[in-house]
MARZAKE-423981 format. One line per field, with one value per residue: residue in one letter; chain; x, y, z of N, C-alpha, C in turn. Coordinates in pm, whole numbers, padded with zeros to 5 digits, always signed. Each point is the difference from the previous one (the first is absolute). Example, Ala and Ser with C-alpha at 12.3 -4.5 7.8 and 13.67 -1.06 7.14 Angstrom:
// MARZAKE-423981
r = c(A S)
c = c(A A)
n.xx = c(+01319 -00035)
n.yy = c(-00569 +00105)
n.zz = c(+00780 -00072)
ca.xx = c(-00089 +00082)
ca.yy = c(+00119 +00119)
ca.zz = c(+00000 +00006)
c.xx = c(+00090 -00077)
c.yy = c(+00120 +00109)
c.zz = c(+00000 +00073)
This chain:
// MARZAKE-423981
r = c(M R R C Y T T V R E R S N I I S S C L T A R F R Q V V V R C V T A R F A K T V E K S G N V W Y N E L K S E G K L P Y K S E F N V V G E N M N A D F R I N G K V I E T E R L I L R P F R Q T D L E D F Y E Y A S V E G V G E M A G W K H H E S I A E S Q S I M N S F I S N D K I F A I C L K E N N K V I G T V G I E K Y G L E D A L T E F K D Y Y G R E L G Y V L S K D Y W G N G L V P E A V N A V I D Y L F N E L D Y D F L L C G Y Y N F N E R S K R V Q I K C G F R P Y R S L T M T T Q M G T K E Q G T L T L L T N P G K N I K L D F S H R E T L I F E)
c = c(A A A A A A A A A A A A A A A A A A A A A A A A A A A A A A A A A A A A A A A A A A A A A A A A A A A A A A A A A A A A A A A A A A A A A A A A A A A A A A A A A A A A A A A A A A A A A A A A A A A A A A A A A A A A A A A A A A A A A A A A A A A A A A A A A A A A A A A A A A A A A A A A A A A A A A A A A A A A A A A A A A A A A A A A A A A A A A A A A A A A A A A A A A A A A A A A A A A A A A A A A A A A A A A A A A A A A A A A A A A A A A A A A A A A A A A A A A A A A A A A A A A A A A A A A A A A A A A A A A A A A A A A A A A A A)
n.xx = c(-00365 -00045 +00114 -00052 +00126 -00059 +00094 +00007 +00127 +00010 -00067 +00076 +00105 -00048 -00034 +00118 +00061 -00077 +00016 +00130 +00012 -00070 +00072 +00107 -00053 -00019 +00122 +00061 -00012 +00113 +00080 +00127 +00068 +00002 +00095 -00025 +00064 +00115 +00047 +00062 -00068 -00079 -00064 -00024 +00058 -00087 +00011 +00130 -00001 -00090 +00070 +00111 -00083 -00004 +00035 +00083 -00074 +00048 +00109 +00027 -00061 +00076 -00099 +00132 -00060 +00068 +00034 +00087 -00072 +00128 -00026 +00021 +00125 +00038 +00101 +00085 +00085 -00106 -00036 -00014 -00063 +00037 -00060 +00046 -00057 +00097 -00090 +00110 +00040 +00057 +00113 +00103 -00024 -00103 +00108 +00072 -00100 -00009 +00132 -00004 -00120 +00035 +00111 -00103 +00047 -00101 +00062 +00088 +00045 -00044 +00067 +00076 +00085 +00116 +00040 +00035 +00086 -00024 +00076 +00076 -00050 +00015 +00121 +00013 -00053 +00075 +00094 -00051 +00003 +00117 +00044 -00055 +00044 -00008 +00118 -00087 +00097 -00006 -00011 +00080 -00105 +00032 +00040 -00110 +00010 +00048 -00124 -00038 -00094 -00068 -00035 -00019 -00024 +00031 -00133 -00002 +00011 +00045 +00043 +00032 +00045 -00101 -00004 +00126 -00071 -00089 +00107 +00062 +00118 +00061 +00121 -00026 +00126 +00048 +00104 +00030 +00093 +00070 +00083 -00094 +00009 -00133 +00035 -00068 +00127 -00010 -00095 +00082 +00103 -00050 -00054 +00117 +00059 -00079 +00013 +00127 +00005 -00076 +00051 +00125 +00035 -00100 +00084 -00037 +00117 +00037 +00103 +00008 +00097 -00009 +00117 -00066 +00130 -00033 -00018 +00120 +00035 -00050 +00053 +00110 -00020 -00028 +00102 +00054 -00082 +00113 -00068 +00007 +00070 +00125 -00014 +00133 +00054 +00102 +00079 +00081 +00070 -00018 -00108 -00041 -00087 -00078 -00084 -00075 -00025 -00079 +00017 -00118 +00019 -00130 -00004 -00005 +00062 +00010 -00090 +00095 -00039 +00040 +00013 +00019 +00122 +00019 -00120 +00075 +00050 -00126 +00037 -00032 -00028)
n.yy = c(+02280 -00126 -00036 -00082 -00040 -00016 -00080 +00006 -00041 +00090 +00087 -00045 +00013 +00121 +00025 -00050 +00068 +00107 -00019 -00028 +00100 +00078 -00055 +00013 +00122 -00022 -00045 +00077 -00111 -00066 +00011 +00020 -00067 +00126 +00041 +00134 +00016 +00032 +00125 -00038 -00077 -00095 -00015 -00129 +00098 +00089 -00057 -00019 +00128 +00037 -00065 +00043 +00104 -00072 +00119 -00075 -00037 -00120 +00041 -00128 +00059 +00091 +00034 -00011 +00094 +00100 +00110 +00064 +00065 -00010 +00128 -00011 +00015 +00099 +00068 -00068 +00058 -00040 +00126 +00014 +00113 +00039 +00065 -00098 -00097 -00080 -00083 -00072 -00072 -00098 +00072 -00044 +00119 -00076 -00073 +00111 +00052 -00112 -00016 +00127 -00030 -00096 +00069 +00082 -00029 -00087 +00011 -00092 +00016 +00119 -00047 -00040 +00092 -00061 +00108 +00058 -00098 +00002 +00079 -00108 -00003 +00131 -00019 -00110 +00064 +00105 -00089 -00059 +00119 +00022 -00120 +00007 +00127 -00007 +00059 +00095 +00075 +00039 +00099 +00081 +00073 +00059 -00129 -00069 +00033 -00125 -00002 -00087 -00090 -00026 -00117 -00054 -00070 -00127 -00013 -00046 -00123 -00007 -00119 +00074 +00111 -00085 +00098 -00024 -00114 +00096 +00034 +00111 -00015 +00081 -00010 +00108 +00040 +00056 +00079 +00074 +00079 -00034 +00059 -00073 -00072 -00013 -00008 -00111 -00039 -00092 +00064 +00100 -00079 -00053 +00116 +00047 -00098 +00020 +00130 -00027 -00080 +00086 +00117 -00045 -00079 +00069 +00007 -00115 -00042 +00048 -00075 +00018 +00038 -00023 +00006 -00056 -00026 -00003 +00091 +00037 -00125 -00028 +00114 -00038 -00126 +00045 +00085 -00111 -00022 -00062 -00114 -00013 -00104 -00031 -00069 +00012 -00115 +00086 -00068 +00083 +00072 +00060 -00072 +00122 -00032 +00064 +00062 -00027 +00102 -00078 +00093 +00053 +00026 +00024 -00022 +00128 -00015 -00105 -00086 +00005 -00124 -00004 -00129 +00051 -00051 -00111 +00000 -00105 +00048 +00001 +00123 -00028 +00130)
n.zz = c(-00582 -00018 -00058 -00090 -00022 -00116 -00048 -00133 +00017 +00099 -00083 -00097 +00083 +00035 -00126 -00040 +00101 -00027 -00132 +00023 +00090 -00085 -00097 +00082 +00015 -00129 -00035 +00091 +00069 -00020 +00106 -00032 +00093 +00043 +00083 -00010 +00112 -00055 -00020 +00111 -00085 +00057 -00112 +00035 +00067 -00047 -00122 +00016 +00045 -00092 -00094 +00060 +00001 -00114 -00047 -00072 -00104 -00025 -00066 +00026 +00101 -00061 -00080 -00016 -00075 +00052 -00067 +00079 +00093 +00031 -00005 -00129 +00039 -00078 +00051 -00079 +00083 +00065 -00014 +00132 -00023 +00121 +00096 +00081 -00069 -00036 -00050 +00001 -00105 +00069 +00026 -00068 -00048 +00036 -00021 -00009 -00070 -00070 -00007 -00031 -00055 -00087 +00021 +00011 +00119 -00009 -00116 -00035 +00123 -00034 -00105 +00102 -00050 +00009 +00063 -00113 -00002 -00131 -00073 +00018 +00123 +00012 -00052 +00074 +00104 -00025 -00024 +00109 +00061 -00057 +00030 +00121 +00003 +00132 +00019 +00035 -00049 +00127 -00087 +00069 -00031 +00114 +00026 -00023 +00127 +00000 +00050 -00092 +00026 -00111 +00054 -00120 +00109 -00023 +00013 +00124 +00049 -00125 +00042 +00104 -00055 +00009 +00090 -00040 -00001 +00013 +00073 -00030 +00061 +00087 +00054 +00072 -00017 +00108 -00027 +00107 -00051 +00108 -00084 -00063 +00110 -00001 -00128 +00016 -00013 +00096 +00072 -00021 +00028 +00110 +00029 -00040 +00067 +00105 -00023 -00017 +00107 +00065 -00032 -00002 +00100 +00056 +00101 +00056 +00050 +00118 +00034 +00129 +00080 +00130 +00064 +00098 +00012 -00127 +00095 -00043 -00021 +00117 +00044 -00063 +00037 +00120 -00008 -00047 +00101 +00038 +00005 +00133 -00037 +00037 +00112 -00016 +00033 -00005 -00080 +00064 -00086 +00115 -00033 +00026 +00094 -00085 +00081 -00106 -00080 -00071 -00093 -00029 -00129 -00022 -00129 +00039 -00117 +00080 -00038 +00094 -00021 +00127 -00026 +00120 -00011 +00069 +00049 +00032 -00115 -00038 -00029 -00125 +00004)
ca.xx = c(-00064 +00087 +00008 +00059 +00059 -00011 +00036 -00086 +00030 -00055 -00145 -00022 +00024 -00109 -00119 +00022 -00006 -00139 -00078 +00041 -00051 -00146 -00034 +00016 -00110 -00113 +00023 +00074 -00080 +00083 +00133 +00107 +00039 +00127 -00027 +00106 -00057 +00047 +00072 +00112 -00088 +00063 -00061 -00131 -00001 -00132 -00072 +00052 -00040 -00140 -00018 +00053 -00098 -00122 -00100 -00014 +00019 +00123 -00012 -00051 -00145 -00058 -00002 +00077 -00025 +00048 +00097 -00051 -00074 +00081 +00009 +00134 +00050 +00137 +00001 +00016 +00041 -00103 +00038 -00116 +00041 -00091 +00041 +00137 +00073 +00000 +00011 +00059 +00078 +00135 +00115 +00124 +00054 -00073 +00053 +00040 -00122 -00069 +00076 -00003 -00115 -00024 +00099 -00032 -00073 -00136 -00078 -00045 -00058 -00143 -00067 +00029 +00131 +00113 +00066 +00113 +00128 +00107 -00048 -00013 -00133 -00092 +00016 -00067 -00144 -00040 +00004 -00125 -00104 +00009 -00034 -00141 -00074 -00129 +00025 +00025 +00082 -00061 +00103 -00038 -00004 +00092 +00139 -00002 +00059 -00084 -00022 -00086 -00056 -00136 +00002 -00128 +00039 -00105 -00054 +00012 -00115 -00095 -00092 -00088 -00082 -00089 -00081 +00056 +00008 -00060 +00060 +00146 +00063 +00136 +00027 +00094 +00093 +00071 +00103 +00044 +00115 -00035 +00016 -00117 -00122 -00086 -00025 -00110 +00051 -00044 -00136 +00003 +00048 -00091 -00123 +00029 +00006 -00138 -00069 +00049 -00043 -00146 -00059 +00064 +00015 -00131 +00000 -00122 +00028 +00139 +00027 +00118 +00009 +00095 +00015 -00079 +00085 +00034 -00113 +00014 -00051 -00145 -00060 +00011 -00100 -00130 -00010 -00014 -00129 +00000 -00075 +00047 -00061 +00026 +00099 +00084 +00133 +00096 +00140 +00081 +00122 +00097 -00035 -00091 -00143 -00066 -00140 -00012 -00132 -00010 -00102 -00063 -00061 -00062 -00012 -00129 -00075 -00057 -00090 +00071 -00071 +00090 -00052 +00122 +00034 +00081 -00045 +00070 +00101 -00060 -00035 -00054 -00137)
ca.yy = c(-00076 -00103 -00027 -00129 -00001 -00131 +00000 -00083 -00139 -00029 -00014 -00133 -00097 +00013 -00060 -00144 -00049 +00006 -00101 -00131 -00017 -00007 -00132 -00094 +00018 -00076 -00144 -00064 +00000 -00046 +00055 -00070 +00063 +00072 +00118 +00098 +00083 +00138 +00031 -00094 -00111 -00119 -00126 -00049 +00005 +00012 -00124 -00105 +00030 -00035 -00143 -00069 +00019 -00071 +00095 -00010 -00133 -00015 +00047 -00106 -00008 +00096 -00041 +00101 -00024 +00104 +00095 +00075 +00122 +00120 +00070 +00016 +00137 +00046 +00146 +00031 +00138 +00093 +00105 +00067 +00123 +00064 +00137 +00006 -00124 -00073 -00146 -00050 -00122 +00017 +00004 -00036 +00120 +00024 -00086 +00071 +00046 -00118 -00047 +00104 -00015 -00140 -00042 +00063 -00090 +00042 +00021 -00131 -00077 +00031 -00079 -00141 -00042 +00063 +00107 -00051 +00011 +00035 +00052 -00116 -00053 +00092 -00019 -00123 +00019 +00095 -00074 -00076 +00099 +00037 -00113 -00038 +00113 +00024 +00089 +00140 +00085 +00128 +00103 +00138 +00073 +00113 -00036 -00138 -00090 -00113 -00001 -00111 -00086 -00057 -00122 -00059 -00139 -00101 -00034 -00143 -00077 +00008 -00113 +00008 +00122 -00023 +00119 +00073 -00088 +00066 +00133 -00002 +00111 -00022 +00045 +00111 +00013 +00128 +00033 +00139 +00043 +00051 +00145 +00065 -00044 +00102 +00110 -00034 -00040 -00135 +00006 +00066 -00098 -00114 +00044 +00012 -00135 -00050 +00064 -00063 -00139 -00008 +00078 -00028 -00144 -00060 -00103 -00008 +00016 +00001 -00036 +00058 -00058 +00058 -00061 +00082 +00096 +00108 +00092 +00090 -00070 -00010 +00130 +00020 -00080 +00059 +00123 -00036 -00064 -00143 -00038 -00126 -00112 -00124 +00003 -00117 -00009 -00002 -00020 +00098 -00051 -00015 -00121 +00025 -00008 +00125 +00014 +00097 +00026 +00012 +00099 -00018 +00114 -00037 +00109 +00066 +00015 -00129 -00064 -00119 -00078 -00103 -00104 -00024 -00133 -00010 +00108 -00002 +00106 +00116 +00114 +00101 +00045)
ca.zz = c(-00106 -00050 -00142 -00030 -00131 -00063 -00141 -00083 +00033 +00133 -00014 -00057 +00107 +00097 -00059 -00003 +00138 +00047 -00070 +00050 +00136 -00004 -00051 +00110 +00095 -00049 -00017 +00109 +00122 +00110 -00017 +00070 +00126 +00013 +00081 +00019 +00105 -00005 -00123 +00001 +00035 +00057 -00041 +00041 +00146 +00061 -00026 +00087 +00137 +00019 -00020 +00118 +00106 -00036 -00046 -00145 -00057 -00076 -00137 -00085 +00012 -00092 -00139 -00072 -00141 -00089 +00053 +00115 -00032 +00008 -00128 -00054 +00019 -00014 -00009 -00142 -00021 +00048 +00094 +00060 +00068 +00094 +00033 +00051 -00027 -00127 +00017 -00124 +00021 +00054 -00089 +00068 +00065 +00125 +00105 +00121 +00068 +00055 +00116 +00104 +00090 +00035 +00099 +00129 +00089 +00030 -00122 -00044 +00111 +00010 -00105 +00020 -00051 +00069 -00075 -00079 +00070 -00095 -00127 -00089 +00024 -00068 -00144 -00038 +00010 -00103 -00126 -00011 -00030 -00141 -00086 +00017 -00058 +00064 +00114 -00033 +00087 +00039 -00015 +00023 -00126 +00003 -00028 -00052 +00100 +00035 +00144 +00039 -00105 +00002 -00078 -00041 +00015 -00002 +00131 +00025 +00045 -00111 -00002 +00117 -00002 -00114 -00027 -00114 -00116 -00116 -00012 -00006 +00069 +00047 +00137 +00007 +00112 -00011 +00098 -00015 +00079 +00132 -00001 -00057 +00068 +00058 -00093 -00091 -00132 -00035 -00055 -00132 -00097 -00007 -00066 -00143 -00055 +00002 -00111 -00123 -00009 -00012 -00109 -00128 -00020 +00022 +00104 +00081 +00142 +00044 +00139 +00063 +00133 +00093 +00131 +00091 +00071 -00092 -00004 -00115 -00118 +00019 -00032 -00146 -00070 +00029 -00080 -00142 -00021 +00029 +00120 +00059 -00073 +00073 +00106 -00024 +00059 -00111 +00030 -00073 -00059 +00109 +00073 +00112 -00029 +00037 -00040 -00108 -00058 -00145 -00030 -00131 -00067 -00127 -00096 +00026 -00124 -00038 +00095 +00043 +00101 +00048 +00089 +00076 +00048 +00123 +00087 +00128 -00001 -00065 +00084 -00092 +00036)
c.xx = c(+00096 -00001 +00068 +00049 -00005 +00034 -00098 +00021 -00060 -00151 -00036 +00017 -00113 -00126 +00010 -00013 -00143 -00085 +00032 -00060 -00151 -00046 +00011 -00116 -00118 +00025 +00069 -00080 +00077 +00144 +00103 +00047 +00135 -00028 +00121 -00052 +00048 +00070 +00128 -00056 +00075 -00083 -00133 -00025 -00140 -00083 +00043 -00039 -00144 -00022 +00047 -00095 -00133 -00110 -00021 +00010 +00132 -00025 -00062 -00151 -00070 +00004 +00068 -00009 +00060 +00103 -00060 -00064 +00077 +00005 +00145 +00047 +00149 -00007 +00014 +00029 -00099 +00058 -00127 +00050 -00110 +00052 +00147 +00090 -00003 +00020 +00045 +00073 +00137 +00103 +00124 +00060 -00070 +00062 +00033 -00120 -00071 +00070 -00010 -00118 -00022 +00097 -00026 -00084 -00138 -00085 -00055 -00071 -00150 -00081 +00037 +00131 +00111 +00063 +00126 +00132 +00117 -00062 -00013 -00137 -00105 +00007 -00075 -00152 -00048 +00002 -00129 -00117 -00003 -00044 -00147 -00097 -00140 +00012 +00027 +00098 -00078 +00110 -00057 +00007 +00109 +00143 +00017 +00069 -00099 -00012 -00089 -00049 -00149 +00004 -00140 +00025 -00118 -00052 +00003 -00128 -00107 -00098 -00100 -00095 -00092 -00091 +00049 -00002 -00058 +00061 +00151 +00058 +00142 +00009 +00104 +00089 +00080 +00101 +00041 +00120 -00046 +00009 -00126 -00130 -00078 -00030 -00110 +00044 -00046 -00145 -00006 +00043 -00099 -00130 +00020 +00003 -00139 -00078 +00039 -00055 -00151 -00052 +00065 +00012 -00126 +00001 -00130 +00025 +00150 +00006 +00123 +00008 +00104 +00011 -00067 +00084 +00034 -00118 +00007 -00059 -00151 -00068 +00005 -00113 -00141 -00020 -00026 -00126 -00005 -00075 +00056 -00080 +00020 +00106 +00079 +00128 +00100 +00140 +00082 +00120 +00109 -00032 -00091 -00145 -00068 -00146 -00009 -00142 +00012 -00116 -00044 -00059 -00058 -00016 -00136 -00083 -00067 -00090 +00059 -00076 +00086 -00072 +00119 +00011 +00070 -00029 +00068 +00111 -00055 -00036 -00060 -00143 -00056)
c.yy = c(-00103 -00002 -00134 +00001 -00141 +00012 -00087 -00147 -00038 -00016 -00138 -00107 +00001 -00067 -00151 -00060 -00005 -00108 -00139 -00025 -00012 -00135 -00103 +00012 -00085 -00150 -00068 +00010 -00050 +00040 -00079 +00077 +00065 +00121 +00090 +00103 +00143 +00025 -00080 -00134 -00117 -00125 -00030 +00012 +00002 -00125 -00108 +00022 -00046 -00150 -00076 +00012 -00067 +00088 -00003 -00145 -00006 +00038 -00106 -00012 +00098 -00055 +00107 -00029 +00106 +00088 +00077 +00129 +00126 +00064 +00004 +00143 +00008 +00152 +00046 +00147 +00105 +00099 +00069 +00121 +00049 +00140 +00008 -00114 -00040 -00147 -00057 -00131 +00032 +00000 -00039 +00120 +00033 -00072 +00075 +00051 -00116 -00049 +00100 -00018 -00146 -00051 +00059 -00097 +00058 +00026 -00134 -00079 +00028 -00076 -00147 -00049 +00080 +00107 -00053 +00027 +00032 +00053 -00113 -00065 +00086 -00017 -00124 +00016 +00097 -00065 -00079 +00094 +00030 -00115 -00041 +00108 +00018 +00088 +00140 +00061 +00126 +00104 +00137 +00075 +00107 -00036 -00144 -00099 -00112 -00009 -00116 -00079 -00020 -00120 -00049 -00150 -00094 -00020 -00152 -00061 -00009 -00115 +00006 +00119 -00003 +00119 +00078 -00081 +00063 +00137 -00011 +00126 -00036 +00042 +00112 -00012 +00128 +00013 +00144 +00027 +00063 +00153 +00073 -00049 +00121 +00118 -00030 -00048 -00140 +00000 +00065 -00098 -00114 +00038 +00014 -00137 -00062 +00057 -00064 -00142 -00014 +00065 -00021 -00149 -00079 -00115 +00006 +00029 +00006 -00045 +00075 -00063 +00069 -00089 +00092 +00097 +00122 +00094 +00095 -00065 -00017 +00130 +00028 -00073 +00052 +00126 -00030 -00081 -00149 -00026 -00131 -00118 -00133 +00024 -00131 +00006 -00018 -00025 +00096 -00068 -00019 -00119 +00020 -00013 +00125 -00004 +00110 +00010 +00014 +00096 -00012 +00131 -00049 +00123 +00067 +00021 -00127 -00053 -00134 -00067 -00118 -00095 -00053 -00145 +00012 +00115 +00002 +00104 +00132 +00109 +00111 +00035 +00083)
c.zz = c(-00057 -00151 -00019 -00143 -00057 -00147 -00078 +00029 +00134 -00006 -00053 +00106 +00101 -00053 -00001 +00139 +00050 -00066 +00052 +00137 +00001 -00053 +00111 +00098 -00041 +00009 +00116 +00128 +00121 -00029 +00077 +00119 -00010 +00084 +00015 +00098 +00002 -00130 -00011 +00049 +00062 -00023 +00062 +00150 +00057 -00023 +00099 +00144 +00024 -00012 +00124 +00118 -00031 -00054 -00151 -00043 -00074 -00146 -00091 +00006 -00092 -00142 -00083 -00149 -00091 +00065 +00116 -00045 +00034 -00138 -00047 +00024 -00028 -00017 -00145 -00026 +00048 +00100 +00047 +00078 +00093 +00030 +00041 -00046 -00146 +00033 -00134 +00027 +00060 -00112 +00081 +00074 +00132 +00119 +00128 +00078 +00067 +00127 +00115 +00093 +00044 +00105 +00139 +00084 +00032 -00123 -00048 +00108 +00015 -00103 +00006 -00059 +00067 -00088 -00069 +00072 -00092 -00127 -00101 +00016 -00070 -00151 -00047 -00001 -00108 -00138 -00021 -00027 -00150 -00090 +00012 -00046 +00059 +00125 -00052 +00100 +00030 -00001 +00035 -00133 -00005 -00037 -00053 +00094 +00031 +00151 +00045 -00119 +00020 -00093 -00029 -00010 -00025 +00142 +00014 +00051 -00108 -00004 +00115 -00006 -00122 -00028 -00121 -00130 -00126 -00029 -00014 +00062 +00037 +00146 -00003 +00123 -00018 +00112 -00026 +00091 +00131 +00006 -00044 +00061 +00051 -00090 -00101 -00136 -00040 -00048 -00138 -00108 -00018 -00071 -00151 -00067 -00004 -00118 -00133 -00016 -00018 -00129 -00135 -00029 +00038 +00101 +00079 +00147 +00023 +00145 +00048 +00139 +00086 +00123 +00101 +00083 -00086 -00019 -00120 -00126 +00007 -00040 -00150 -00071 +00025 -00083 -00147 -00028 +00024 +00130 +00055 -00055 +00072 +00107 -00006 +00083 -00113 +00052 -00083 -00065 +00105 +00090 +00120 -00045 +00055 -00042 -00105 -00050 -00150 -00028 -00145 -00049 -00131 -00088 +00017 -00125 -00046 +00110 +00041 +00115 +00042 +00095 +00080 +00048 +00136 +00098 +00136 +00006 -00052 +00101 -00084 +00040 -00114)
């Protein structure tokens, strides 16, 4: 059974965030372009890939009149507990645990980034996690060891994906230590975050994604209820081009009706 800890200040922040995002749902109809493909993002890659192939109009062809429809998000000290895990903000004392799994070859590569080659690199990235405040550390409840992350990132292609113009949401990304693969820990963490975002923060939808060579990530997303949404060619942080799948999950407590754009990449059924 999950328990979520929220202070009085956090409740105030949550209410403010929800009201702000809901107001945007009413008044904002077009959005600016930005894209983040994984928890360790790399900018406008997917947009540029599609535009270079002639599959998207240029940004100037859109009537941009307001802020984007990414929901506002900061962890703000939020702690989520599951049967085996605690999800919490990163701390400086997590550095050794973070470097321990992020430096293992094959962990980052499955998500499109190169494994860390020094603890200084891990320190720099962890500092950004702390300052940006949108990456949960996945900790084992039994010893508080950090073994991975779940990030609540901005989704991209906002000016092109007009199906979301009346809704608001984010994109999830996750990484887990290779030592703990195959134990169902990522679905446990991701489902807890989904529950929080849908039932407490009132999000309308969530996006996620995987490279097609990453069968483990594909299975995680299927287990968590995500459905294949778009087939895209992606450029990794290592400079390689890989076929990938963007997935979509809508809030089951809402009547979400999507009028899909750009059907040439659409695989949603």
